[in-house]
The first five atom37 places (N, CA, C, CB, O) and aatype in JSON, in Angstrom:
{
  "aatype": [12, 9, 1, 0, 19, 10, 3, 0, 2, 19, 10, 19, 15, 7, 10, 9, 15, 11, 11, 7, 19, 14, 7, 5, 10, 10, 3, 7, 17, 1, 7, 10, 0, 1, 7, 1, 13, 5, 9, 19, 9, 15, 14, 14, 9, 10, 0, 6, 10, 0, 1, 9, 1, 0, 1, 19, 3, 6, 1, 6, 9, 1, 3, 10, 10, 11, 0, 10, 0, 16, 10, 0, 6, 16, 0, 14, 7, 0, 10, 6, 10, 3, 19, 10, 16, 16, 3, 14, 0, 3, 2, 19, 18, 10, 0, 4, 0, 19, 6, 0, 0, 10, 8, 15, 11, 3, 0, 0, 18, 10, 19, 16, 7, 16, 10, 11, 8, 18, 0, 6, 0, 7, 6, 2, 18, 1, 7, 19, 5, 9, 10, 0, 14, 0, 0, 13, 10, 15, 10, 10, 6, 16, 7, 6, 16],
  "atom_mask": [
    [1, 1, 1, 1, 1],
    [1, 1, 1, 1, 1],
    [1, 1, 1, 1, 1],
    [1, 1, 1, 1, 1],
    [1, 1, 1, 1, 1],
    [1, 1, 1, 1, 1],
    [1, 1, 1, 1, 1],
    [1, 1, 1, 1, 1],
    [1, 1, 1, 1, 1],
    [1, 1, 1, 1, 1],
    [1, 1, 1, 1, 1],
    [1, 1, 1, 1, 1],
    [1, 1, 1, 1, 1],
    [1, 1, 1, 0, 1],
    [1, 1, 1, 1, 1],
    [1, 1, 1, 1, 1],
    [1, 1, 1, 1, 1],
    [1, 1, 1, 1, 1],
    [1, 1, 1, 1, 1],
    [1, 1, 1, 0, 1],
    [1, 1, 1, 1, 1],
    [1, 1, 1, 1, 1],
    [1, 1, 1, 0, 1],
    [1, 1, 1, 1, 1],
    [1, 1, 1, 1, 1],
    [1, 1, 1, 1, 1],
    [1, 1, 1, 1, 1],
    [1, 1, 1, 0, 1],
    [1, 1, 1, 1, 1],
    [1, 1, 1, 1, 1],
    [1, 1, 1, 0, 1],
    [1, 1, 1, 1, 1],
    [1, 1, 1, 1, 1],
    [1, 1, 1, 1, 1],
    [1, 1, 1, 0, 1],
    [1, 1, 1, 1, 1],
    [1, 1, 1, 1, 1],
    [1, 1, 1, 1, 1],
    [1, 1, 1, 1, 1],
    [1, 1, 1, 1, 1],
    [1, 1, 1, 1, 1],
    [1, 1, 1, 1, 1],
    [1, 1, 1, 1, 1],
    [1, 1, 1, 1, 1],
    [1, 1, 1, 1, 1],
    [1, 1, 1, 1, 1],
    [1, 1, 1, 1, 1],
    [1, 1, 1, 1, 1],
    [1, 1, 1, 1, 1],
    [1, 1, 1, 1, 1],
    [1, 1, 1, 1, 1],
    [1, 1, 1, 1, 1],
    [1, 1, 1, 1, 1],
    [1, 1, 1, 1, 1],
    [1, 1, 1, 1, 1],
    [1, 1, 1, 1, 1],
    [1, 1, 1, 1, 1],
    [1, 1, 1, 1, 1],
    [1, 1, 1, 1, 1],
    [1, 1, 1, 1, 1],
    [1, 1, 1, 1, 1],
    [1, 1, 1, 1, 1],
    [1, 1, 1, 1, 1],
    [1, 1, 1, 1, 1],
    [1, 1, 1, 1, 1],
    [1, 1, 1, 1, 1],
    [1, 1, 1, 1, 1],
    [1, 1, 1, 1, 1],
    [1, 1, 1, 1, 1],
    [1, 1, 1, 1, 1],
    [1, 1, 1, 1, 1],
    [1, 1, 1, 1, 1],
    [1, 1, 1, 1, 1],
    [1, 1, 1, 1, 1],
    [1, 1, 1, 1, 1],
    [1, 1, 1, 1, 1],
    [1, 1, 1, 0, 1],
    [1, 1, 1, 1, 1],
    [1, 1, 1, 1, 1],
    [1, 1, 1, 1, 1],
    [1, 1, 1, 1, 1],
    [1, 1, 1, 1, 1],
    [1, 1, 1, 1, 1],
    [1, 1, 1, 1, 1],
    [1, 1, 1, 1, 1],
    [1, 1, 1, 1, 1],
    [1, 1, 1, 1, 1],
    [1, 1, 1, 1, 1],
    [1, 1, 1, 1, 1],
    [1, 1, 1, 1, 1],
    [1, 1, 1, 1, 1],
    [1, 1, 1, 1, 1],
    [1, 1, 1, 1, 1],
    [1, 1, 1, 1, 1],
    [1, 1, 1, 1, 1],
    [1, 1, 1, 1, 1],
    [1, 1, 1, 1, 1],
    [1, 1, 1, 1, 1],
    [1, 1, 1, 1, 1],
    [1, 1, 1, 1, 1],
    [1, 1, 1, 1, 1],
    [1, 1, 1, 1, 1],
    [1, 1, 1, 1, 1],
    [1, 1, 1, 1, 1],
    [1, 1, 1, 1, 1],
    [1, 1, 1, 1, 1],
    [1, 1, 1, 1, 1],
    [1, 1, 1, 1, 1],
    [1, 1, 1, 1, 1],
    [1, 1, 1, 1, 1],
    [1, 1, 1, 1, 1],
    [1, 1, 1, 1, 1],
    [1, 1, 1, 0, 1],
    [1, 1, 1, 1, 1],
    [1, 1, 1, 1, 1],
    [1, 1, 1, 1, 1],
    [1, 1, 1, 1, 1],
    [1, 1, 1, 1, 1],
    [1, 1, 1, 1, 1],
    [1, 1, 1, 1, 1],
    [1, 1, 1, 1, 1],
    [1, 1, 1, 0, 1],
    [1, 1, 1, 1, 1],
    [1, 1, 1, 1, 1],
    [1, 1, 1, 1, 1],
    [1, 1, 1, 1, 1],
    [1, 1, 1, 0, 1],
    [1, 1, 1, 1, 1],
    [1, 1, 1, 1, 1],
    [1, 1, 1, 1, 1],
    [1, 1, 1, 1, 1],
    [1, 1, 1, 1, 1],
    [1, 1, 1, 1, 1],
    [1, 1, 1, 1, 1],
    [1, 1, 1, 1, 1],
    [1, 1, 1, 1, 1],
    [1, 1, 1, 1, 1],
    [1, 1, 1, 1, 1],
    [1, 1, 1, 1, 1],
    [1, 1, 1, 1, 1],
    [1, 1, 1, 1, 1],
    [1, 1, 1, 1, 1],
    [1, 1, 1, 0, 1],
    [1, 1, 1, 1, 1],
    [1, 1, 1, 1, 1]
  ],
  "atom_positions": [
    [[-1.76, -6.27, -14.75], [-1.64, -6.77, -13.39], [-2.15, -5.71, -12.42], [-0.18, -7.16, -13.07], [-1.99, -4.51, -12.66]],
    [[-2.75, -6.15, -11.35], [-3.23, -5.24, -10.32], [-2.02, -4.6, -9.64], [-4.11, -5.99, -9.28], [-1.06, -5.28, -9.28]],
    [[-2.09, -3.3, -9.47], [-1.02, -2.55, -8.8], [-1.62, -1.88, -7.58], [-0.35, -1.49, -9.76], [-2.69, -1.27, -7.66]],
    [[-0.94, -2.0, -6.44], [-1.52, -1.47, -5.21], [-0.47, -0.85, -4.3], [-2.24, -2.57, -4.46], [0.65, -1.33, -4.17]],
    [[-0.88, 0.24, -3.68], [-0.11, 0.87, -2.62], [-0.74, 0.39, -1.31], [-0.1, 2.46, -2.73], [-1.94, 0.56, -1.1]],
    [[0.07, -0.19, -0.44], [-0.4, -0.61, 0.87], [0.1, 0.43, 1.87], [0.11, -2.05, 1.24], [1.3, 0.67, 1.97]],
    [[-0.81, 1.04, 2.61], [-0.32, 2.06, 3.53], [0.33, 1.4, 4.74], [-1.46, 2.99, 3.97], [0.21, 0.2, 4.95]],
    [[1.02, 2.21, 5.53], [1.85, 1.69, 6.62], [1.06, 0.84, 7.6], [2.5, 2.83, 7.36], [1.58, -0.15, 8.11]],
    [[-0.2, 1.21, 7.87], [-0.95, 0.41, 8.84], [-1.19, -1.0, 8.32], [-2.29, 1.09, 9.16], [-1.26, -1.94, 9.11]],
    [[-1.33, -1.17, 7.02], [-1.52, -2.5, 6.44], [-0.2, -3.28, 6.5], [-2.03, -2.4, 4.98], [-0.18, -4.45, 6.88]],
    [[0.88, -2.62, 6.13], [2.19, -3.29, 6.15], [2.58, -3.7, 7.56], [3.27, -2.37, 5.55], [3.01, -4.83, 7.78]],
    [[2.43, -2.8, 8.52], [2.81, -3.11, 9.9], [1.88, -4.17, 10.48], [2.78, -1.83, 10.77], [2.34, -5.08, 11.17]],
    [[0.58, -4.07, 10.21], [-0.35, -5.1, 10.68], [0.01, -6.46, 10.11], [-1.8, -4.73, 10.3], [-0.11, -7.48, 10.79]],
    [[0.45, -6.48, 8.87], [0.87, -7.73, 8.23], [2.1, -8.32, 8.87], [0.0, 0.0, 0.0], [2.27, -9.54, 8.89]],
    [[2.98, -7.47, 9.39], [4.16, -7.96, 10.11], [3.79, -8.5, 11.48], [5.2, -6.85, 10.25], [4.34, -9.51, 11.93]],
    [[2.85, -7.83, 12.15], [2.47, -8.2, 13.51], [1.68, -9.5, 13.53], [1.65, -7.09, 14.15], [1.94, -10.37, 14.36]],
    [[0.73, -9.64, 12.62], [-0.12, -10.84, 12.59], [-0.14, -11.43, 11.18], [-1.55, -10.51, 13.06], [-0.73, -10.86, 10.26]],
    [[0.51, -12.54, 11.04], [0.57, -13.2, 9.73], [-0.78, -13.81, 9.33], [1.65, -14.29, 9.74], [-1.01, -14.07, 8.15]],
    [[-1.67, -14.03, 10.31], [-2.94, -14.69, 10.03], [-4.06, -13.72, 9.66], [-3.36, -15.49, 11.22], [-5.05, -14.14, 9.06]],
    [[-3.92, -12.45, 10.0], [-4.95, -11.47, 9.66], [-4.93, -11.18, 8.16], [0.0, 0.0, 0.0], [-4.07, -11.66, 7.43]],
    [[-5.89, -10.38, 7.72], [-5.99, -10.05, 6.3], [-4.72, -9.36, 5.79], [-7.21, -9.15, 6.05], [-4.21, -9.76, 4.74]],
    [[-4.17, -8.35, 6.49], [-2.92, -7.76, 5.99], [-1.79, -8.78, 5.89], [-2.48, -6.62, 6.9], [-1.0, -8.75, 4.95]],
    [[-1.71, -9.69, 6.86], [-0.7, -10.76, 6.79], [-0.91, -11.66, 5.59], [0.0, 0.0, 0.0], [0.05, -12.11, 4.97]],
    [[-2.17, -11.93, 5.27], [-2.47, -12.74, 4.09], [-2.07, -12.02, 2.8], [-3.97, -13.1, 4.05], [-1.62, -12.64, 1.84]],
    [[-2.24, -10.69, 2.79], [-1.84, -9.93, 1.6], [-0.33, -10.01, 1.41], [-2.28, -8.47, 1.71], [0.16, -10.19, 0.29]],
    [[0.4, -9.86, 2.51], [1.86, -9.94, 2.41], [2.32, -11.37, 2.2], [2.52, -9.37, 3.67], [3.27, -11.63, 1.46]],
    [[1.63, -12.32, 2.85], [1.94, -13.74, 2.7], [3.44, -13.99, 2.81], [1.42, -14.26, 1.37], [4.01, -14.72, 2.0]],
    [[4.06, -13.37, 3.81], [5.5, -13.57, 3.98], [6.29, -13.16, 2.75], [0.0, 0.0, 0.0], [7.33, -13.75, 2.44]],
    [[5.81, -12.14, 2.05], [6.38, -11.61, 0.81], [6.14, -12.53, -0.38], [7.87, -11.39, 0.98], [6.25, -12.09, -1.53]],
    [[5.8, -13.81, -0.13], [5.62, -14.73, -1.25], [4.45, -14.33, -2.14], [5.4, -16.15, -0.73], [4.5, -14.51, -3.36]],
    [[3.41, -13.78, -1.54], [2.26, -13.34, -2.34], [2.66, -12.27, -3.33], [0.0, 0.0, 0.0], [2.15, -12.22, -4.45]],
    [[3.57, -11.42, -2.91], [4.04, -10.38, -3.82], [4.91, -10.98, -4.91], [4.81, -9.31, -3.05], [4.79, -10.62, -6.08]],
    [[5.79, -11.88, -4.52], [6.7, -12.49, -5.49], [5.97, -13.38, -6.48], [7.78, -13.29, -4.77], [6.42, -13.52, -7.62]],
    [[4.86, -13.99, -6.06], [4.12, -14.88, -6.95], [3.26, -14.14, -7.96], [3.25, -15.8, -6.15], [2.64, -14.76, -8.82]],
    [[3.23, -12.84, -7.86], [2.49, -12.08, -8.85], [1.01, -11.94, -8.58], [0.0, 0.0, 0.0], [0.25, -11.68, -9.52]],
    [[0.56, -12.09, -7.34], [-0.86, -11.85, -7.04], [-1.2, -10.4, -7.34], [-1.18, -12.17, -5.55], [-2.28, -10.1, -7.85]],
    [[-0.27, -9.51, -7.04], [-0.41, -8.11, -7.36], [0.96, -7.46, -7.3], [-1.41, -7.4, -6.41], [1.89, -8.01, -6.69]],
    [[1.09, -6.32, -7.91], [2.34, -5.57, -7.89], [2.21, -4.46, -6.85], [2.7, -4.99, -9.3], [1.39, -3.56, -7.0]],
    [[3.03, -4.53, -5.82], [3.02, -3.46, -4.82], [3.81, -2.28, -5.38], [3.62, -3.95, -3.46], [4.83, -2.45, -6.04]],
    [[3.32, -1.1, -5.09], [3.97, 0.13, -5.55], [4.33, 0.95, -4.32], [3.05, 0.95, -6.53], [3.52, 1.11, -3.4]],
    [[5.55, 1.45, -4.3], [6.03, 2.29, -3.22], [6.64, 3.55, -3.8], [7.05, 1.54, -2.34], [6.78, 3.68, -5.01]],
    [[6.99, 4.47, -2.94], [7.68, 5.69, -3.37], [8.72, 6.03, -2.31], [6.67, 6.88, -3.58], [8.64, 5.53, -1.19]],
    [[9.69, 6.87, -2.65], [10.69, 7.27, -1.65], [10.08, 7.83, -0.36], [11.62, 8.3, -2.25], [10.56, 7.51, 0.72]],
    [[9.02, 8.68, -0.43], [8.44, 9.15, 0.84], [7.84, 8.01, 1.69], [7.36, 10.18, 0.55], [7.88, 8.07, 2.92]],
    [[7.28, 7.0, 1.05], [6.73, 5.86, 1.79], [7.87, 5.08, 2.44], [5.9, 4.94, 0.86], [7.76, 4.69, 3.61]],
    [[8.93, 4.84, 1.71], [10.08, 4.13, 2.29], [10.65, 4.87, 3.48], [11.16, 3.92, 1.24], [11.04, 4.26, 4.48]],
    [[10.7, 6.2, 3.38], [11.21, 7.0, 4.49], [10.32, 6.85, 5.72], [11.3, 8.49, 4.09], [10.82, 6.74, 6.84]],
    [[9.01, 6.85, 5.52], [8.1, 6.69, 6.65], [8.25, 5.31, 7.27], [6.65, 6.91, 6.21], [8.28, 5.17, 8.5]],
    [[8.35, 4.28, 6.45], [8.5, 2.93, 6.97], [9.81, 2.77, 7.75], [8.46, 1.91, 5.82], [9.85, 2.05, 8.74]],
    [[10.84, 3.43, 7.3], [12.13, 3.36, 8.0], [12.05, 3.97, 9.4], [13.21, 4.07, 7.19], [12.83, 3.62, 10.27]],
    [[11.11, 4.89, 9.61], [10.95, 5.55, 10.91], [10.07, 4.76, 11.87], [10.38, 6.93, 10.72], [10.02, 5.08, 13.06]],
    [[9.38, 3.76, 11.39], [8.44, 3.02, 12.24], [9.2, 2.15, 13.23], [7.48, 2.15, 11.37], [10.08, 1.36, 12.85]],
    [[8.85, 2.31, 14.48], [9.47, 1.49, 15.52], [8.44, 0.87, 16.45], [10.46, 2.33, 16.32], [8.71, -0.16, 17.08]],
    [[7.27, 1.47, 16.56], [6.26, 1.03, 17.53], [5.75, -0.37, 17.19], [5.09, 2.02, 17.57], [5.33, -0.62, 16.06]],
    [[5.77, -1.25, 18.15], [5.18, -2.58, 18.08], [5.78, -3.51, 17.02], [3.73, -2.45, 17.82], [5.25, -4.6, 16.8]],
    [[6.84, -3.11, 16.39], [7.43, -3.97, 15.36], [8.93, -4.06, 15.61], [7.12, -3.43, 13.93], [9.59, -3.06, 15.88]],
    [[9.44, -5.25, 15.5], [10.86, -5.49, 15.64], [11.61, -4.76, 14.53], [11.17, -7.01, 15.6], [11.21, -4.8, 13.36]],
    [[12.7, -4.09, 14.9], [13.47, -3.34, 13.89], [13.97, -4.24, 12.77], [14.67, -2.64, 14.56], [14.04, -3.82, 11.61]],
    [[14.31, -5.47, 13.12], [14.78, -6.41, 12.09], [13.68, -6.68, 11.07], [15.23, -7.74, 12.73], [13.95, -6.78, 9.87]],
    [[12.42, -6.78, 11.55], [11.31, -7.01, 10.63], [11.12, -5.82, 9.69], [10.02, -7.28, 11.4], [10.83, -6.0, 8.51]],
    [[11.27, -4.62, 10.21], [11.18, -3.43, 9.35], [12.29, -3.45, 8.31], [11.25, -2.13, 10.2], [12.05, -3.15, 7.14]],
    [[13.51, -3.78, 8.73], [14.62, -3.87, 7.76], [14.32, -4.92, 6.7], [15.95, -4.21, 8.47], [14.56, -4.69, 5.51]],
    [[13.79, -6.08, 7.12], [13.44, -7.13, 6.16], [12.34, -6.66, 5.21], [12.99, -8.4, 6.9], [12.38, -6.95, 4.01]],
    [[11.37, -5.94, 5.75], [10.3, -5.38, 4.92], [10.88, -4.44, 3.87], [9.26, -4.64, 5.79], [10.54, -4.53, 2.69]],
    [[11.76, -3.54, 4.3], [12.36, -2.59, 3.36], [13.17, -3.31, 2.29], [13.25, -1.6, 4.12], [13.14, -2.91, 1.12]],
    [[13.9, -4.36, 2.67], [14.66, -5.14, 1.68], [13.73, -5.82, 0.69], [15.54, -6.19, 2.39], [13.98, -5.82, -0.52]],
    [[12.65, -6.41, 1.21], [11.69, -7.09, 0.33], [11.05, -6.09, -0.63], [10.6, -7.79, 1.16], [10.9, -6.38, -1.82]],
    [[10.68, -4.93, -0.12], [10.07, -3.92, -0.99], [11.05, -3.44, -2.06], [9.59, -2.72, -0.15], [10.66, -3.22, -3.21]],
    [[12.32, -3.3, -1.68], [13.33, -2.87, -2.66], [13.47, -3.88, -3.78], [14.68, -2.66, -1.98], [13.76, -3.51, -4.92]],
    [[13.27, -5.15, -3.46], [13.41, -6.22, -4.45], [12.14, -6.45, -5.25], [13.82, -7.5, -3.77], [12.19, -6.65, -6.47]],
    [[10.99, -6.42, -4.57], [9.74, -6.87, -5.19], [8.81, -5.76, -5.66], [9.01, -7.72, -4.22], [7.95, -5.99, -6.51]],
    [[8.98, -4.57, -5.11], [8.03, -3.5, -5.4], [8.45, -2.66, -6.59], [7.86, -2.61, -4.19], [9.63, -2.57, -6.94]],
    [[7.46, -2.07, -7.2], [7.69, -1.07, -8.24], [7.8, 0.28, -7.52], [6.52, -1.06, -9.34], [7.01, 0.56, -6.62]],
    [[8.75, 1.08, -7.9], [8.92, 2.37, -7.23], [8.39, 3.49, -8.1], [10.41, 2.62, -6.89], [8.86, 3.71, -9.22]],
    [[7.41, 4.2, -7.57], [6.89, 5.41, -8.23], [7.88, 6.54, -7.92], [5.42, 5.77, -7.74], [8.59, 6.49, -6.92]],
    [[7.92, 7.55, -8.77], [8.9, 8.62, -8.57], [8.78, 9.36, -7.23], [8.77, 9.61, -9.67], [9.79, 9.78, -6.67]],
    [[7.59, 9.5, -6.72], [7.41, 10.24, -5.47], [7.46, 11.74, -5.67], [0.0, 0.0, 0.0], [7.66, 12.49, -4.71]],
    [[7.27, 12.18, -6.91], [7.35, 13.6, -7.21], [6.02, 14.33, -7.0], [7.81, 13.79, -8.63], [5.99, 15.53, -6.76]],
    [[4.93, 13.59, -7.1], [3.61, 14.2, -6.96], [3.34, 14.52, -5.5], [2.51, 13.27, -7.53], [3.5, 13.67, -4.63]],
    [[2.92, 15.75, -5.25], [2.53, 16.14, -3.89], [1.06, 16.49, -3.91], [3.39, 17.33, -3.37], [0.61, 17.28, -4.74]],
    [[0.32, 15.9, -2.98], [-1.1, 16.18, -2.86], [-1.39, 16.77, -1.49], [-1.93, 14.89, -3.09], [-0.73, 16.46, -0.5]],
    [[-2.4, 17.61, -1.46], [-2.86, 18.2, -0.21], [-4.37, 18.01, -0.14], [-2.46, 19.71, -0.09], [-5.13, 18.98, -0.01]],
    [[-4.8, 16.76, -0.23], [-6.21, 16.4, -0.31], [-6.75, 15.99, 1.05], [-6.41, 15.28, -1.32], [-7.88, 16.34, 1.41]],
    [[-5.95, 15.26, 1.79], [-6.39, 14.67, 3.05], [-6.0, 15.56, 4.22], [-5.79, 13.28, 3.22], [-4.83, 15.86, 4.42]],
    [[-6.99, 15.96, 5.0], [-6.71, 16.82, 6.14], [-6.84, 16.08, 7.47], [-7.64, 18.02, 6.13], [-6.27, 16.51, 8.47]],
    [[-7.58, 14.98, 7.51], [-7.74, 14.2, 8.74], [-6.39, 13.7, 9.22], [-8.71, 13.01, 8.52], [-6.06, 13.8, 10.4]],
    [[-5.62, 13.16, 8.31], [-4.25, 12.72, 8.59], [-3.41, 13.07, 7.36], [-4.18, 11.15, 8.91], [-3.24, 12.25, 6.47]],
    [[-2.88, 14.3, 7.32], [-2.14, 14.77, 6.14], [-0.97, 13.87, 5.73], [-1.62, 16.15, 6.4], [-0.58, 13.87, 4.57]],
    [[-0.42, 13.12, 6.67], [0.69, 12.22, 6.34], [0.26, 11.15, 5.34], [1.24, 11.56, 7.6], [1.1, 10.6, 4.62]],
    [[-1.04, 10.85, 5.28], [-1.54, 9.84, 4.34], [-1.52, 10.33, 2.89], [-2.94, 9.43, 4.72], [-1.7, 9.52, 1.98]],
    [[-1.32, 11.6, 2.67], [-1.25, 12.13, 1.3], [-0.15, 11.46, 0.49], [-1.04, 13.63, 1.32], [-0.27, 11.36, -0.73]],
    [[0.94, 11.0, 1.13], [2.02, 10.35, 0.37], [1.56, 9.04, -0.24], [3.23, 10.11, 1.27], [2.0, 8.67, -1.32]],
    [[0.66, 8.32, 0.45], [0.15, 7.06, -0.08], [-0.8, 7.31, -1.25], [-0.56, 6.25, 1.02], [-0.76, 6.61, -2.26]],
    [[-1.64, 8.31, -1.09], [-2.56, 8.68, -2.17], [-1.78, 9.16, -3.39], [-3.54, 9.76, -1.69], [-2.1, 8.79, -4.52]],
    [[-0.77, 9.98, -3.17], [0.05, 10.49, -4.28], [0.76, 9.35, -5.0], [1.09, 11.51, -3.77], [0.83, 9.34, -6.23]],
    [[1.28, 8.39, -4.25], [1.96, 7.24, -4.86], [0.99, 6.44, -5.72], [2.58, 6.33, -3.77], [1.33, 6.04, -6.83]],
    [[-0.23, 6.22, -5.22], [-1.22, 5.47, -5.98], [-1.64, 6.22, -7.24], [-2.45, 5.18, -5.11], [-1.84, 5.6, -8.29]],
    [[-1.77, 7.53, -7.16], [-2.12, 8.34, -8.34], [-1.0, 8.26, -9.36], [-2.39, 9.82, -7.94], [-1.26, 8.11, -10.55]],
    [[0.25, 8.34, -8.91], [1.38, 8.2, -9.84], [1.34, 6.83, -10.52], [2.73, 8.39, -9.1], [1.6, 6.73, -11.72]],
    [[1.03, 5.79, -9.76], [0.94, 4.44, -10.34], [-0.15, 4.39, -11.4], [0.67, 3.39, -9.24], [0.03, 3.78, -12.45]],
    [[-1.28, 5.02, -11.12], [-2.4, 5.03, -12.08], [-2.04, 5.83, -13.33], [-3.66, 5.62, -11.43], [-2.43, 5.45, -14.44]],
    [[-1.32, 6.91, -13.17], [-0.96, 7.75, -14.31], [0.05, 7.09, -15.24], [-0.4, 9.06, -13.82], [0.05, 7.36, -16.44]],
    [[0.9, 6.24, -14.7], [1.98, 5.65, -15.49], [1.69, 4.24, -15.98], [3.23, 5.65, -14.68], [2.6, 3.56, -16.46]],
    [[0.44, 3.79, -15.86], [0.11, 2.45, -16.31], [-1.37, 2.36, -16.64], [0.49, 1.41, -15.25], [-2.19, 3.13, -16.13]],
    [[-1.7, 1.43, -17.48], [-3.1, 1.19, -17.79], [-3.68, 0.12, -16.87], [-3.25, 0.77, -19.25], [-4.87, -0.18, -16.94]],
    [[-2.84, -0.45, -16.02], [-3.3, -1.47, -15.08], [-4.12, -0.83, -13.97], [-2.11, -2.24, -14.49], [-4.0, 0.37, -13.7]],
    [[-4.96, -1.64, -13.34], [-5.77, -1.16, -12.22], [-4.87, -0.71, -11.08], [-6.75, -2.26, -11.74], [-3.86, -1.35, -10.79]],
    [[-5.24, 0.4, -10.44], [-4.47, 0.93, -9.32], [-5.36, 1.02, -8.08], [-3.87, 2.32, -9.67], [-6.5, 1.47, -8.14]],
    [[-4.8, 0.57, -6.98], [-5.54, 0.55, -5.71], [-4.68, 1.13, -4.6], [-5.98, -0.89, -5.35], [-3.45, 1.08, -4.64]],
    [[-5.36, 1.68, -3.62], [-4.73, 2.07, -2.37], [-5.44, 1.26, -1.3], [-4.81, 3.64, -2.11], [-6.66, 1.33, -1.16]],
    [[-4.67, 0.49, -0.53], [-5.24, -0.4, 0.47], [-4.89, 0.15, 1.85], [-4.72, -1.86, 0.29], [-3.71, 0.34, 2.18]],
    [[-5.92, 0.41, 2.65], [-5.71, 1.02, 3.96], [-6.66, 0.45, 5.01], [-5.89, 2.52, 3.86], [-7.8, 0.09, 4.71]],
    [[-6.16, 0.36, 6.21], [-7.0, -0.04, 7.33], [-7.71, 1.13, 7.97], [0.0, 0.0, 0.0], [-8.49, 0.96, 8.9]],
    [[-7.45, 2.32, 7.46], [-8.07, 3.54, 8.01], [-8.79, 4.29, 6.89], [-7.01, 4.46, 8.68], [-8.41, 5.39, 6.52]],
    [[-9.84, 3.67, 6.37], [-10.61, 4.28, 5.28], [-11.1, 5.69, 5.64], [-11.81, 3.39, 4.92], [-11.19, 6.56, 4.77]],
    [[-11.42, 5.91, 6.91], [-11.94, 7.22, 7.31], [-10.93, 8.33, 7.04], [-12.33, 7.21, 8.78], [-11.32, 9.47, 6.83]],
    [[-9.64, 8.02, 7.06], [-8.61, 9.02, 6.76], [-8.67, 9.47, 5.3], [-7.23, 8.48, 7.08], [-8.2, 10.55, 4.95]],
    [[-9.24, 8.62, 4.45], [-9.28, 8.9, 3.02], [-10.66, 9.35, 2.55], [-8.86, 7.68, 2.24], [-10.9, 9.48, 1.35]],
    [[-11.57, 9.59, 3.48], [-12.95, 9.96, 3.13], [-13.01, 11.18, 2.22], [-13.75, 10.23, 4.4], [-13.86, 11.25, 1.33]],
    [[-12.13, 12.13, 2.43], [-12.13, 13.34, 1.6], [-11.81, 13.05, 0.13], [-11.12, 14.35, 2.14], [-12.21, 13.8, -0.76]],
    [[-11.09, 11.97, -0.12], [-10.74, 11.6, -1.49], [-11.85, 10.79, -2.15], [-9.44, 10.81, -1.5], [-11.89, 10.69, -3.38]],
    [[-12.74, 10.21, -1.36], [-13.79, 9.36, -1.91], [-13.29, 7.95, -2.15], [0.0, 0.0, 0.0], [-12.15, 7.62, -1.81]],
    [[-14.14, 7.11, -2.71], [-13.78, 5.71, -2.97], [-12.92, 5.56, -4.21], [-15.03, 4.87, -3.12], [-12.21, 4.56, -4.36]],
    [[-12.97, 6.53, -5.08], [-12.19, 6.49, -6.31], [-11.64, 7.89, -6.55], [-13.05, 5.99, -7.54], [-12.4, 8.82, -6.8]],
    [[-10.33, 8.02, -6.47], [-9.7, 9.32, -6.62], [-8.71, 9.27, -7.78], [-8.99, 9.76, -5.31], [-7.7, 8.57, -7.71]],
    [[-8.99, 10.01, -8.82], [-8.1, 10.12, -9.98], [-7.61, 8.76, -10.49], [-6.9, 11.0, -9.62], [-6.42, 8.56, -10.74]],
    [[-8.56, 7.84, -10.62], [-8.23, 6.52, -11.16], [-7.75, 5.51, -10.14], [0.0, 0.0, 0.0], [-7.35, 4.4, -10.51]],
    [[-7.79, 5.86, -8.87], [-7.34, 4.96, -7.81], [-8.53, 4.56, -6.95], [-6.24, 5.64, -6.93], [-9.24, 5.4, -6.41]],
    [[-8.75, 3.25, -6.84], [-9.79, 2.76, -5.95], [-9.18, 2.61, -4.56], [-10.37, 1.39, -6.45], [-8.1, 2.05, -4.4]],
    [[-9.88, 3.13, -3.55], [-9.41, 3.07, -2.18], [-10.23, 2.01, -1.45], [-9.52, 4.47, -1.47], [-11.45, 2.13, -1.33]],
    [[-9.54, 0.97, -0.96], [-10.21, -0.18, -0.38], [-9.63, -0.56, 0.97], [-10.12, -1.36, -1.32], [-8.47, -0.27, 1.28]],
    [[-10.46, -1.21, 1.78], [-10.0, -1.84, 3.01], [-9.27, -3.14, 2.63], [-11.21, -2.13, 3.99], [-9.51, -3.69, 1.56]],
    [[-8.39, -3.62, 3.5], [-7.65, -4.85, 3.18], [-8.55, -6.04, 2.83], [-6.78, -5.22, 4.35], [-8.24, -6.78, 1.9]],
    [[-9.64, -6.24, 3.56], [-10.52, -7.38, 3.27], [-11.15, -7.27, 1.89], [-11.62, -7.47, 4.33], [-11.27, -8.27, 1.18]],
    [[-11.54, -6.07, 1.5], [-12.13, -5.88, 0.16], [-11.08, -6.13, -0.92], [-12.71, -4.45, 0.02], [-11.4, -6.7, -1.96]],
    [[-9.85, -5.71, -0.69], [-8.79, -5.93, -1.66], [-8.46, -7.42, -1.77], [-7.53, -5.14, -1.28], [-8.27, -7.94, -2.87]],
    [[-8.4, -8.11, -0.64], [-8.13, -9.56, -0.67], [-9.24, -10.28, -1.41], [-8.0, -10.12, 0.77], [-8.97, -11.2, -2.19]],
    [[-10.47, -9.88, -1.19], [-11.6, -10.48, -1.9], [-11.47, -10.25, -3.41], [-12.92, -9.9, -1.38], [-11.72, -11.15, -4.21]],
    [[-11.08, -9.04, -3.78], [-10.89, -8.71, -5.19], [-9.81, -9.62, -5.8], [-10.5, -7.2, -5.34], [-9.96, -10.11, -6.92]],
    [[-8.73, -9.83, -5.07], [-7.65, -10.71, -5.56], [-8.14, -12.14, -5.73], [-6.45, -10.68, -4.61], [-7.81, -12.81, -6.71]],
    [[-8.93, -12.6, -4.77], [-9.4, -13.98, -4.78], [-10.43, -14.23, -5.87], [-9.97, -14.35, -3.44], [-10.48, -15.32, -6.45]],
    [[-11.27, -13.24, -6.14], [-12.31, -13.43, -7.15], [-11.85, -13.05, -8.55], [-13.53, -12.62, -6.79], [-12.45, -13.45, -9.55]],
    [[-10.77, -12.26, -8.62], [-10.25, -11.83, -9.91], [-11.09, -10.73, -10.55], [0.0, 0.0, 0.0], [-10.94, -10.46, -11.74]],
    [[-11.96, -10.09, -9.79], [-12.82, -9.03, -10.32], [-12.11, -7.68, -10.2], [-14.17, -8.99, -9.56], [-12.18, -7.03, -9.16]],
    [[-11.45, -7.27, -11.27], [-10.77, -5.96, -11.25], [-11.41, -5.03, -12.23], [-9.28, -6.1, -11.57], [-10.99, -3.89, -12.37]]
  ]
}
């Protein structure tokens, strides 16, 4: 099964607009529950999401955290990377995706709306493909993994 880390901008965008590509990926959590892909999170990602308040209702963030606790696979969050300097906070998403790739033979992806933040890692970093939300949705729809 496809395993993917969705960074905070994708998750928050999906909460704000259900009709955009990030909203389609979340599909009101049903897309995750139906097995389109397995979302992977880590304790550092959950901590960051818990701190998000801008432009999103606190109740929606709580609901997101509950859904992730139920539907997501949790990576240990033990790996620390210092690869990304444009936005060092994004290293937690890259580390989570690398942990997912290391612990499974399934395809691992990192989905972000800010590809430029990950430029230093390249398009494929240690077994993780880094994609924009539209490219990931296309991959899901075509089944080309």
